N, C-alpha and C positions, 0 to 999 in steps of 0.2 A: 478545394475546400467548399463545403456546402454553404449556402447563404445563412443558415441558422448558426453555423459555427463562426462565420466571418463577422456576424453582427454582434458577437459577444465582446464585452470589454475585457481588457487584460486583467483588471482586478477581479472579474467574476470567475476566471479560471485559475488565477494565481500563477506564481512562478513555475511550479511543476507542470501545470497544464499547458502553459505557453511553450515550455521546453519540449513536451510531447508533440505539440503541433508542429514545431520547427523540425523535429527529427523526422517527421513523416514526409518532408519534401525532398529528401535525398534518398533515392532508391539504389543508387550505384554503390557497390561494395568492392573495396580494394583488397586484394589478397595480402597487402602489407599491413592492414589495420586489424589488430587482434581484438580491440575493444574500442568502440566509438563513443557516441553520446550515452551518458548514463552513469559515469563514475567521476571521480575527482580529476582524472586526467585521461586523455586518449592514450591507448597502448598500441605501439607500433612494433612489428616484427623487425628487430634490428639485426641480430645474428643468431647463431645456434645456441648461445648461452644467455643473451640479454634481450630484454624488451626496451624500446625507447618510450619515454613518457613525455607528453606535451600537454600543457595547460595554459590558461590565460586568465587575467583579471582586468577589469576596467573600472577606473575610479573617476567619477565626474564631480567637479566642484559644485557644492550645494547639495549633493546627494551623499557621496561617500566621505567627503571632507569639507571643512569650513576654514577658509583662510583667516577668519577672525581670530581663531585660537590655535590653529595648527601650523607650526613652522614648516617651511619647505623641506628641510632635511628630514623631519619626522615623516612627512608624507612620502618622501622617497623610500625611506626604510620600510614603511608600512606596506607599500605596494609590493615590494619584494617579498616580505614576509607572507603576505596573502597568497602570492603565486607559489612560492616554494612549499608552503604548507600543503598544497594539493599534491605535490610530488611525494612528500613524506607520508601523506595519507595512503599512498600506494606502496609504502614500504621501500621507496626509492631514494635516490640521491640526485639533487639538482646539479647541473653543470653549466648551463648557459641561459642568459635572459636577453630578450629584445624589448626595447622600450619605444612605444609609439606615443607621440604627444600631439594634441590639438591645442595650440597656444594663442590666446587672445592678445591684442596689442598692449594691454595694460600690464602684462607680465614683463618684468625686466630681465636682463641677462644675469644680474646678480641672483634673482629668484631662481632661475633655471640652474645656475651654478650650485646653489644650496640644495636644490632638489636632487641633483646628481651626486652631491657629497653624501647625502643619505642613502642613495641607491648604491653607491660604491662601497660604503661602510657595510651595508647589509649583505651585499654580494660577497665581501670578504668573510663576514661572519658565517655565511652558509656554504662557502666554498664553491661559488658559481661565478662565471665570468660575464660581464656586460659585453654583449657581442654584436650590437647593432640596433636597428629600429628604423623609425620613420618620423618625420616632422612635418606638420601641416598647421594651417591657421584655424582659429575658432572664433565665431562671432561673439560669443559671450563666455561660457564656462571654460576653465582649464580642464582638459581631458587627458588622462594618463592611462594607457593600456600596456600591460606587461605580459609577455609570453615567456614561458620557461620550458627548457628542455632538460630532461634527466633520464636516468635509466635504472634498471633493476634486474637482477638475475631471475631467470624463469622460475626457479623454485622458491624465490622469496617474495614474489609479487603478491599483494593482498588487495582484493577488490572490496567494494562496499556490499558485497553479497558473500554468502558462504557461512554465515553464523549457524550454529547447530543448537538444538534444544539442550538446555542445561549449561551452555556456555555462560561464563561470567560477563556482565556488561561493565566495562571499565572506562574511565575517563582520566586523562592527565590533568594536572594542575587544579585550578578552581574555575567555577562557572559564574557568570553574571557580572564579573568585575568590569568588563568592557562597556556594557550598557550603563553601569553605575557611573563610570568615568564620564561617559557622554552626557548623562543627565547633569552632573556637576558642571561640566563645561558650558552646556546650554543655559543653565541657571546663571552662571557668571556672565555669560554673554548678554543675557537680558538685563542684568544689573548694570553692565557697562553701557548698554544702549540707553538706559533710563537715566544714567548719571550725566552730569555736566562736565565731567573730566575726561577728555579724549585720550589721555595717556594713563588712565587708571590701570593699575596692575593688581589683580586679585591675589590674595594669599591662598594658594592651593596646597600648602604643606600638609594640612590636615587630611587631604585626599590624595596624597602623592601616589599611592599604589594604584588606585583605580584609574586615575588620570593617565598614568603611564601605560596601563593596560589598554586604554583606548587609543592613545597617541602612538605608542611604540610597542605593539605586541611582539612577542617572540615565538617563532615557529619551533616545534618540538624536535629539534635535531638530535638531542641527547638520547631520547628514548628509542629512536630509530637505530642509532648506533648500538644501543644495548640489545635490541632485538637481533641485530646482525651478529654481534660479538658472542652472544650467549645462545644463539640458534633458537630463539623464541619466535614463533610466527602466529600472529593473530589470525582468527578465521575470517574476520571482516574488519574493515576500518574506514573511517571517514573523518575529515576535520570539522570541528564545530564552528561553522561560519553562519549557519542559518538558525541557530538555536538548538538546544539539546533535543527537544521533542521532535522537531522537524528532521534533524539528521539521524536520530535513532529510528524514526519511522522509515527512512530510506534504507537503512540496514535491514530492518525487520521485513519490509515489503519486498526488497530485492532478494532476501533469503527465504521468502515465503514462511516467515516465522512471526512470532509476537515478542513482546518484551514486558517484563515486570520489574519496576524499579522502586526504590525506597526513598521517600522524602528525607528521612533522617540521614541518609547516606550522601546526599548531594554535597559536594565540596564547595563551600561558600566562604570567602574571606570575611573576616570581621569588619573590614572597612566597607565592603559591599553591603553588609547588613546595616551598618551605620548610615550609609547613604539612603537605603530604603526606608529606614526609620525616620530620617529627617524629611524625606519626601512623602512620608505616610503612604508608602506603597508596599506591596507584597514582594519580599526578596526572592521567594521561590519563583515568581514570574520572571525575575531577572535571570535566574539560573536556567529555567526551562525554555524560555523563549527569546532571551536577549540577543544571542548571536555575536559574531565577530570576536569570540574568545580565542579562536585558532588553536584550541586544544585538540587532542586526538581522542576520538571515541572509538573504542575497539572491543571486540569480543574475543574471549580466550577460554580454551578448555579449562575446567576447574583444576586439573592436575598441573597446569602450567602457571597458575596464579602465584603459588608460593615460590616457584622458581624465579618468576619475575620480581617478586617482593625482595628476594635475596640480593638483587642487583639494582633495584630502583625503588625509591620512595615517592616518586612523582606521579603516582596514579592512585585512583580510588575505585574499588568495586562498588557499583551503585545498584546492581540488580542482576537479572539473569534472562536468558532467552527462553521463550516458551513455545509450545506447539500451536498457540492460538494465533493463526495467521492474521497479520495486519492489526493486531490488537495491542495497543500500548496502554499499560496500566501503571498506576503509582499508588503504593501503600503510604498513607499519611502517617504522621507521628502519632495520631490518635487511633490508628488501626483501620480507618476507613479506606476504601479503594476508589480511586478516581480513574475513569476511563477517558483517554484523550481521543476524541472523535477525529477521523481523517477529514481534513477540510476539502478533500477532493483534488 
């Protein structure tokens, strides 16, 4: 690496730039690896009919979760959801997970038991087995890393590339609710810290949906089952973990295409809108840049959209794929067009 590159801060090149740098250090290529860095999961040549899929997620206390308001069983469930969502994004099925923990001394055995209760429940929900892992100490934060193994038939695999001009841009569920839930929780944490009552219990019933979407998101198992049962195959797919625009840009860029979406079509829950109103913030920014929704963003030929609609109501068409390579545009409710610049 040149000195000019090494002197750059991580924030100056961003997550995508850092990943590109990392990818350049390994030049060896295994004949067993069909797809390496660049998609939601690595793809391995398993046998004549199936590919193996491997992905991982790391959660660090104080970054991905806060023990002030997040119970251990919910942390356990969320780390599994984040991992298996990557497998679903490849149109695959998860089978096994490995959990690695970095545990500080202040964490008790009861806390770890509750963490694994959540892990076990989520594994049961998604049909994958807890199959091992590693345990080590940590000087300060609790660190949880999960690796997931799954597979997919050769003819069913979907990458985050392959979108074609004219394809519908579709997304499951709704967007922005996870960041809305986080904002509510952080606000209540500030109120608790400022109060003189150490056992204060905030009433979150008004925000139950968005809080749940932050604490215990659910990966989109059902629509993957629908794809398989009804022989519907997206041309490209990714899970919405980095925000709609960032993840749509990955599909568009990797497909050498552009995308045109409609502000009025963005699926946003009423509770998410209420949170944004109370915070005096733009709810569209929640939907476009919030992240951690773990919905599936996919492209589908127009003639397959109605077919999918016959079997699933859990998705929305928000736009279309265009020929304008790397150009992401959004038509506002007023008819103006916003161009989202690539941050590089």
